[in-house]
N, C-alpha and C positions, 0 to 999 in steps of 0.2 A: 781596426780603428772604427770602421763603420758599424760593426756588430756590437762594439762596446763604446757607445757615444761619449761616455764620461772621460775616456782617454783623449778625446778630441777637444772637448770644450773646457775641461777642468784646468789644464795647463794655461789656458787663455783667460781664466776667471779674473774679473776685475774686482779689486778690493772695494770699489765704490758700491758694489751690489751687496756687500756683506751685511750692512745694517738692515736693509729692506728684506733680505732673505732671512735674517735672524728674527725680525719682527713677524714675518709671515710664518716661519716655522713655529715660533712660540704661540702665536694666535691659533694656528691649526692644531697644535699639540693640545691646547686647552680644550678645543672643540672635540677632539678625539675622545677625551675621558668620558663625558656623559653619553656620547653617542655609542662608544664601544660597550659600555655597561648595558645600555638600553637595548642595543641591537643583538646582543648575545642572547637575550631572552627570546627574540624572534627566531634565532637559529637553534633554539632548544639546547643551549650549552651553558656552562658556568660563566658568570660575569667576567672572570679574569681572562677568558679566551677572547673577549671583545678588546681588551687592552693589548693582548698579544697580536691580534689581527690589525690593530692600529699601529703597531710598532714594527713588525718584521717586514711585511710586504713593501712599504715605502723605501726601506733601506736597499732592497734588491732592485726595485724599480728605478731608483735614481741612477743606477749603474748602466742600465740598458735602455731607458726611456728617452724620448725626444720631446715630450710635452712638458714644458717648464713649469706650468702651474697646476697640472692635474694632481689631485689629492687622492691617492689610493688608500683604501682601508675599508672600514665597515660602511655598508650602504643598506638602508632599510629594506628595499625591494628584494635585493639579492639574499639578504639574511633571512627574510621570510620564505623565499623559495628553498633555501638550504634547510631551513627548519622543517618545512613540509616533507622534503625528501628524507631527512633523518628520521622523522617520526614514522613515516611509512615503512622504512627499512627495518627499524627496530621492532615495530609491530609484526612485520613479516617474520623476523627471526624468532620472536616469541611464539608465533603460530607453528613454525617449523620445529622449534624446540619441544613443544608440548604434544606434537603429533608425529606419526611415523610415515606419512604419505610421501611418495617420491615426487621430487620437484627439482628442476634445474637450479632453483634458488637456494638449494641446500649447500651449494658451493660457497655461499656467502658466509656460512658459519663453519666451514671446514677448518679443522685444526684450531678451534676456538671454543671457549666456554661461554662467551657473552659478546654481545654487540651493543654498543652504546651510541647515543647521538653524537658524542665526541668522535668516536671512531668513524662514523659515516661522514661527518663534516670534514674531517682531516683528509680522508681518501677522496672526498669530493673536490677539495681544493687541488689536490695533486692531479686528478683526472682532468679537471677544467684546464689546468696548466698544459697538460699533454695535448688537449684539443686545440688550444691556442697555438702551440708550437706546430702542430700538423697543419693548421690553417695558414700559418706563416710560411712553411715549407712549400705548400701548394699554391702560394700567392693568392689566397682567397680574400685578400683585403678589399677587393672590389665589391664584396657583399655589403660593405658599409654604405655603398651608394643607394642601396634599396631601403635603408633605414632613414627615412626623411625625418626632419624635426617633428613633423606632425605625428608620425608613427611612434617615435620615441616618447613624445609628450603624452599621447593617448595611452600608451602602455604604462607609463609612470603614474599617470593620474588614476588609472584603474587599479594598479597595484597598491597605490597609497590607500585606497579604500579597504583593501585587504589588510594592510598594516594597521589601519585604524581599528577595524573589527577585532584583529588579533590582540590588540592592546586592551580591549574592553574587558576581557576576563580578569585582567590584573586591576583595572580600576574598580570593578565590583568584587574583587577577591573571590573568584570562582575558579579554582584550580582544577577541578575534576570534571570539566566539560568533556563530552565525547569528541574524539578526533573526527574531522570531516575532510573529505577530499572529493574531487571530481566536479561534474556539472552542478551548479546550484550551491556550491560550497559556502559562498558568502551569505546567502540567505539562510541556509541551515544553521550556520554559526550564530546569526542574529536570532534565529528562533530558539536555539539552545540558551542563549543569554537571557532572553525574555522569559523562557520557561523556568529558569533557575533564579530569577531576579529577587525572589523573596528570601533566598539564602545568602544574599550579598551582605558584605560587611559595611555598615554605615560609616565607620571610622575611615575605612579605605576610600570610600566614595568622597568623604569630606576632604581628606588630604589631597586626593587627586584633583578635585574641583578647585581647591585653593591654589594648588601648584599650577594648574592650567591658567587660572586667572592671573597669577603672578607673572607667568611668562608672557601672556598676551599684553598686559599692562606695561611690562618692562620693555617689550619690543616696540609697541605702538606709541607709548607716551614717554616713558623714562629715558630710553635710549636716544630718541631724537633731541630731547631737552638737554641731556648731558653733552651730546656732540655739538650742539649749537652753543651752549654755555661755555664749555671748556675747550672747544675746538679739537676734540678727540676724533681721530679717524679710525682707530683700531676698534673692532667690534668688542663689546662688553660681554664677558662670558656669564650671562645670567643663568644658563643651564647648570654650569659648574657651581655657581653660587647657590642655586636651589638645592643641588645634591648635598652640599656641605650643611646647609641649614636643616634639611630633612633628616640627614644622618644623625646630626646632633639631637634633633627632636626625638627621633626613634630610639636612640640610646638612652636618653634622659628619662623618657616616659615608658620605656620597656614595651613598645608597641607590639612586638611579636609575642611576648609572654602574657601581657595583661589584656591585650585587645585582639589577639588572634589574627594579627596581620602578617602577611608574608613579607619577608625582607631579603635582601640580597645576601646578607651575612658577611662574614669576614672574607676579604679578598687576599689571597696569598701574595706575598712580596717576592721580589726577585724574578729571574727569567726561568722559563721552563727548560728541562733537559731535552735535548734532541731525541726524537724517537721515530721509528719507521711507521709509515701509514700501513693500513691493512690492505696490502696489494691484492689479495685474493678477492676483494670486494669490487674491484674495478669493473668486471663484466656486468654486475648487477646495477651499477649506478652510471654506466656510460651514457645511456639515453638522456637521463636528467642532466648529466654534466654537459652534454652538447647544447641543451636548451639554455642552461645558465650561462655557458660560455658565449653564446650568441648575444644574450642580453648584456653581459658585462662589456663585450667588445663594442656593441652598438653605442652604449652610454659613454664609454671611454673615448671613442673616436669622435662622437658628437661634441663632447666638451673640449677635446683637444683641438678640434677645428675651430671652435668658437674662440678659444684663447689665442690660437695662432693667428687667426684673422684679425682679432682686436688689437693684438700687440705686434703684428707684422713680423712674424717669423715662420719658418717652415717646419713641418713635422714629417716623419717618415712612417706612413701607415703600416707598411709591412713590418718595420722594426718595432712598432708598438705592439703588434701581435706577439713577437718574441719577448718583448719587455714584460708585458703582463703575464705571459705564460711562464717565463722563468721566475718571476716574482712569486707566482702561485706555487710552483714546484718546490723552490727552495724554502718557502715559508711553511710548506706542509709538514716539515720535520719539526716544527715548533708549536704545534697545537693551535692552529688558527682555523677559522671557517672561511668560506668563499668571500673574496674581496672584489671591490669595484671602485670606480671613481665616483666621488660624491659631488653632486651639483652645488650644494650649499658651501662646502669647504673650498671648492675650486673657485667659486665666485668671490668668496672672501679673499682668497689669494690675490685675485685680480684687484680687488678694492684696496688692499693694503700695499700693493705695489711690488709683490714678490717677483724677482727677476729670473731665478734659475732653480734647478732641481736641488741645489744646496739646502734649500729650506727643509727638505725631507730629513736632514740630519740634525735639526735643532729640536 
């Protein structure tokens, strides 16, 4: 019962919470769509994987988790970290494939003909889950006490700068920039963008600037006016509205064909078939998995404690390690990339009055 908390609280579930949980689930679900599509590009995977990542992990987390408002799914910082790992490992495989030198990393491509960023992300999710389970078994939840709010905030702020720069190549439509990693990575990426700025697509820049202006004006001016005028407390999904408008605009004006703009393309419908991760790659990505696991755990517990303190209920930190670990392991069979708790979605959950983990099923 303690290991599977849903068996304890679900039989006692109050029907009076259903409406608020439904509203919370619907609101968060709408937020997941644009975030999933956008963050998939950071993870260097197809857009549809962002939707899978928004769908599967929350289903498993609801069974094992004790944080009632935490919204598990895509998270920009973790997606960027996963994308960096995936790009490095694929480049490494290409080097090994083209040369004959001996290397311990040759095991990464044993019994295979190719390694893709999808393969790396999927096994990364599985390995991160294993790391969380091991941390739970060793009772390493005390590590969370060393991640103060200031440390987490500083890391998130610095990482957000990397996310911003990573998106700049899409704003300027510069897909062939060199891969950068290591010390000075951020500055080197900025240099590459400036060095290729004359090759940018003016139509891409124009649409990007209009989209940014639309979101800023909507959030700062239109949303407060609508809330005040119509007494609406539910967040308005301007991001999803923007996606719908730009998708129609792109299709009608043939932006990809006539203006040489990169588009997401058609997103497959339905759910993916379960498939096994590339287990032979675990030794090669274990180090990166430990680092990402520490970040996801720190963010998750920080938000869980904020919610629990604000709404006056208790969480089990050790159980949370098992919950996010099992959610990652089970989800890795359904083509997802590394997941984490989102600050924005979790705060929205609090604002709309979500009561329990049931919201994760709406």
